[in-house]
N, C-alpha and C positions, 0 to 999 in steps of 0.2 A: 238405286245405290247398291254397289257390290256388297255381299255379306260381310266381308272383312272390314270394309270401310264403315259400314253401318255399326258393326260391333265396336270399333274404335271410337266412333262418334258418340255412341251411347255411354261408353266409359267416360268420355270427356264431359258429357252432360251430368253424369253422376258426381263427378269430381267438382263440377261447377256448383252443384247443389250444396256441397259441403263447404265451399269457400267462395261463394258468389262474388263477394266484394273484391276479393283478391284477383279474380280472373276476369273482371270487367275490362274490356278492351279500351285503350285510349283512342284508337282510330280504326275504322273498318272501311276498306275499299270494296266497292261493289260494281257490278254491271260492266265488267271489262274482261280482258284476257290476261290472266295471271300466269305468266310463264315461269314455272318452278325450276326449270333446268335440272330436274332430277334425272335418274337413270332412264326413265321412260319418257322424258320430255313432256310430262303431263301438263295440261292447262286447266286451271280452275277459273272461277268467275268472281271469287270474293277472298279477301285476306284480312285478318285481324292482327293488330299490333298493340303491344303493351310494353312500356318502358324501353322503347327502341328495339324490341325484339318481336319476331313473328310469333304470334300466339296460336294461330290456327289458319288453315287454308281449306277452302271448300267452295260452297255456293252460298248465296245470300240467305236462303232459308236456314241452312245449317248454322250460319254464324250469327244470326240475329239474337240467339240466346246469350251472346257475349256482349251485347250492347247494353249500356247503362245510360243514366240521365245525362252524363257528361261526355259520352262517347261521340267523337267527331266522325261523321259518315261522309265519305268522299265518293261521289258518283263518277266513275271513269268514263261514262258515256260511250262505251265501246272501245276506248283506248286500251293500249297494252301496258302492263306493269311487269317489270322483270328485275332480277337481282342487279345491283350496281356493278359497273365495270371495275376492274382492278388495274390500276396503272402500275405495272410490275417493275418499271425502271424509269424513274423520273429524277429531275434535278430542280425541284421547286425553289430552292435557295438561289441557284444560279439564275433561273428565270426571273426571280425577284430582283436580283442585282441588275440584270439587263433590261428590266421592264421599261425604264425611262430612257434607254439609249435611242439614238436616231435609227429608225428602221429603214434599212437599205435592201430588204429582201425582195425576192421575186413574188412573194405573197402580197407585198404592198405596192410594188411598181411593175409596170408592164415592160419597160425597156431598161437597159443598162444606163442609158442617158438620164432617164428619170431618177434612177438611184443616185447617180453622181450629183444631180441637181439638188437632191435632198441634203446631201452632205455639204455642198457649197453654200446652200442657204443657211444651214446651221452654223457654219464657220463665220459667215458674214454677220450673223446675229450675236455671236459670242464676243465679249470684250477680249482685247489682246491679252494673251497669257492664260486664258481660261481653257481647260481641257474640253475637247469635243469627243464624245464617245458615240460610236455607231455599231450596228450589229446587222447580221443577216446576209453579208456579201457571199454570193455563190454563183460561179460561172455555169453551173448546171441549170439553175432555175432562171437565169437571165442570159439569154442567147447573146453571144458576142462580147460578154463581159471579160475584160482582162484584169486580173488582180493588179493592184497598184504597186508601183515601186516607191521607195523612200523619196526619190527625187520628185516624182509626180505629186506626192502628198505635200512635199515642201512648197511646191508652186501653189497648190490649192489652199494651204494653210501656213503661210510664212511666219505668222505671229502666234499660232496656237498649237499646243500639243494635240495630236490626233491619234486615236486608237480605233481601229475598225475590226470587229470580231467576225469571223466567218460564220456562216449558217451552221457549220458543223460544231462550232464552239471549241475546236481543237487547234485552230490557227488564227492569226491576226496580223494586221499590217499597221505600222506606225511611221510617223515622220521623224525628222531629225530632232525636232523640239521634244518629242516624247522620249526618244532614246536618251537625250541629254538630261532630261528630268529624272531619269532612272539611273543615271551614271553608267550607262552602257555605251562603250566605245569600241573601236576596232580591236583593242587588246583584251576585251572581256572574254573569258572562257565560256564554253557552252554550259548552260545551267544543269545539264545532266539528266538522268532517267529517260533517255531517248528524246529529250527536248533539245532544241538548238535555235540559234539566231541565223536566219538566212543570209547568204552572201552572194554577190554577183560574180561574174567570171573573173574579175580582178581581185576577188577575195575581200571586197568591202561589204559592210553591212548594207543589205538592200531593204530593210524594214520589215521583213517577214519574221514572225514569231511562231514557233511550232511547239505544241503540247504545253501542259499545265505549268511546269516550272518556269518556262519563259513568259507565260501569260500572267502568272500570279502577282508579281509586283505591280503591274499596271491596274489590276482589278482590286487590289487591297483597299484603296480608299472607299470603295463602294460597299464594303462588307461589314461595316459597323453594324452590330446586331440591332440596335435601336433604330437605325436608319432603314434597315431592311424589313422590319416587322410588318408594317402596313402592306408593303408590296408582297411579302410572303403570304400573308393572309389572303390577299387578292388572288394570288396564284392558286391557292387551295380552293378558293371560291370558284375560280374558272373551271377547275377540274370537276368540282361538284356539279356546276351547271351543265357540264358536258356529260353527266351521268356516272362519274366516277365516285365511288364511296370509299375506296381504299387506295393508298398510294405508297409505294416503296421509294424512299429517298436515298439514292445510292451515292454516297460520298458528296464532296463539294457542299457540305451542309453548314447551316447556322448552328450555334450551340444547341445541344439537345433540349435544354430547358426552354429555349425560345421556340423551337419546333413544337414542343409539347404544348406550350401556351397557345401557339397559333392553331393547334388542332381543335381548340375550343372556340366557340362563338357565344359570348355572354354566358360562359360556364356550361354551355351545352355542347355536345359533340358536333364539330364541323365536318370532320372526315377522319377515317382511321388511317394512321400513319405508321409505317415500319421504317425505322431509321438506321442507317448504316454509316459509321464513321469511315473516314479514309484510312488506308493502311498505315499512313504515317502518324496517326493519332491513337495508336493502340494503347497508350498509357491511360486513355479515358475509359478503356474497357477493363477496369480492374474488377476483381470479384467474378461473380457468376450472373447470368441474365435474370432479370425480373420480368414476370409475365402478368402482374396484377392488373395493370391498366389495359383495358380492352381496346382503347382508342389510340394509344401511343406506346410503342415498344421499341427500345434499342435492341436490334437483332444481332448486330455484329459489325463487321468491317468489310469495306470493298478494297480489293487490290487490283493493280494493273499489271498484266503480264506482257502485253504488247500494246501498240498504238492503234492508229486508225488509217483507213484506206486513203482518205483525202490528204493526209500529211505524209504518206509513204512510209509510215512507221509500223503498220500492221505486218506481222512476221509471216511470210508466205514461202511456199516451196519453190514456185516458179516466179521469176521477177515480174515486176509491174511492166505493163506495156509502155513503150516509148511513144505515147499518144499525145495529141495536142492538149488534152485536159491534164495529163500528167505533167507536161511542161508548164502549163499555166499554174498548176498547184505547187510547182517546185519540187516534184518527186524526182529524185536523181535517177538517171538512166541505169538500168540493171539492178535497181534497189530490191532487196529482199526484206526490208524492214529490220527492226532491231528490238530485242526484248528490253523492257525497261527495268527489269530486276533479274538477278541471277536465280536460276532454278533452285539452288541449294538454300538461298536466303528466303525465297518464297515458301519453300517446304517448311523451313523452321518457323516462319510466322504463322502459316495456316495450322500447323501442328499445335503450336502453343495456344492459338485461339480455340481450336476444336477441343483441346484438353480441358479448357475452362467452361465448355458448354456453349460457346458462341458460334454463330453461323458466319461463314465467309462467302463473299461473292467476288468473283474474279473476272475482270475484263479480258476477254480472249476473242480476237477477231480472225486472225489468219489461220490457214490450214496447218502450217507447221507449228504455229503457236498452240493450236488445239492438241496436236499430237504430243508436243512437249509438256503441256499442262496435264494431260492424262498420265504421263509418266510420273510427273511430280506427285499427283494425287495417289497413284498406286504405291509409290514409295512411302508416302505418309501413312497410308492405310496399312501396309504390311508391317510397318514399324510398331503398330499398336498391339497390345495384348488382345487375345481373342475376344474377351468380354467387352473390350472398348471398341472393337471394330463395328459391332452392330450399332452402337451409339453414333459413330461417325456416319453411317449410312442413314440413320433415322433423322439426323439434323438437316438433311436435304440441302447441303451446300450448293451454291449457285455458280453457273457459268453465264457471263453476260455477253450478249450480242451473237457470238457464234457465227459470224458472217460467212466464213468458208469452212464451217465444221463438216468434216467428212463423215458421211453416214455410217461408214464402217467402224467409226470410233464410238458410236452411240451405245452399243451394248456395254462397252467398258465403262462409260460414264454412268449408265443406268445401274450397273452392279454396285457402284459406289454411292448411289442415291443422289447423284448430281442433277439439279434442275436447270435446264438451259432456258435462257430468256432471249429469244431471237429478236433481232432488230433488222427487219427486212429492208427498211428504207435505205440503209447504207448500200446494200446490194442493188436495190432497184435504181437508185439515182446515179451511183458511181461505178457500179460493177463492170458494165460492158466497156466503158471508156478507159478504165484503169486495168482491167484484168482480161477482157475479151469475152465474147458471147458464149463460147463453149464452156469456159470455167463457171460463168454465171449460171448457165442452164444446169450444169452438174450440181452446183452447190445449193440450188433451191430445194433439192430433194430432202434434206434433213427435216424440214419443217413439217412434211407429211409422214416422215418415216419414224419419228420418235414415239 
């Protein structure tokens, strides 16, 4: 044993001698590879836990002094133990809402025909007038899949309102019965914030819904908190079984009190959860943050500056390709995307939030959107007194997705303490077909450059 490690261990033993009962471990793991993920990536063979916290790390001989009559000893039998994963950007509430929708995804079906059969079977089993909800439709994952038109869905479901959510969760398709149920007709205005109802070449509604404001009325019936609770808990349990011990819930959330309750399992911690309201719920962030609860904290709010690649609403410097996939997804020829909020308004909102000690996370996907967002942040930062500029940096505000984030912007974001949360799947699945191989290859660089 190295001298410094021996010295520290002897100090621990002396301390144990003074308060043996208090430092008896609840559980000790032995006979495995304990990956500490410290600066040296050191690996131990035993670990002791008390009250849900790591009490000591070492080898079996060192930690046996922490064992008591009631200590549970787990033999890893050569297996590895490592810190839990952190799900830095998730939507467990939305996943809970969709949990019981008909699954039409490429993860569930081998062919597009199989996916459509699943929908037809669900419609046939539903009484006339009953809504049929489906999820997971994606032409990238199912070769040859053509997104449906309103007329096609009318043939499939002449007596039932139908709602099909894309795998991206940013677009959906509905039939005439669904539009009528929501009082949406040819004269309905766009719902705003970069959201719209799709139209065909004759200007008639074609059943396409793009972005949150257009989707929200159709999903509202599924968002009753008490209806969602069991599914929400199941989503958190799925994360935990996959090795996640911490999840950041970014917008699209259930009420905070319900999320906090779901973080517990029989009054014991289920998972650590960091909760962010949507930017249109800022009235719920009155006062200043509370950090007393280690397993559930409301951290701040999530804003959207631009949209997403698969809806053509991501703000880009160069237009989207006029590709087959772009046409399938309804991306307008020559589209550069559109910001969902004016820069001045976003600056005012994030400045107000920061001034009360809250953290903000902003959805930014396109390269032009990233450049404009950096300008907004720099203006907000420069408007602060010098003593408050450090607090701005220390709050580690977030940039979500960063799909086309130019690496030349990274130093500017770093100086402001901005933490980017990269979502590489958008680039991996949609990038080349919508943006071109050269742009995709160029924009993969920030993930290794930051």
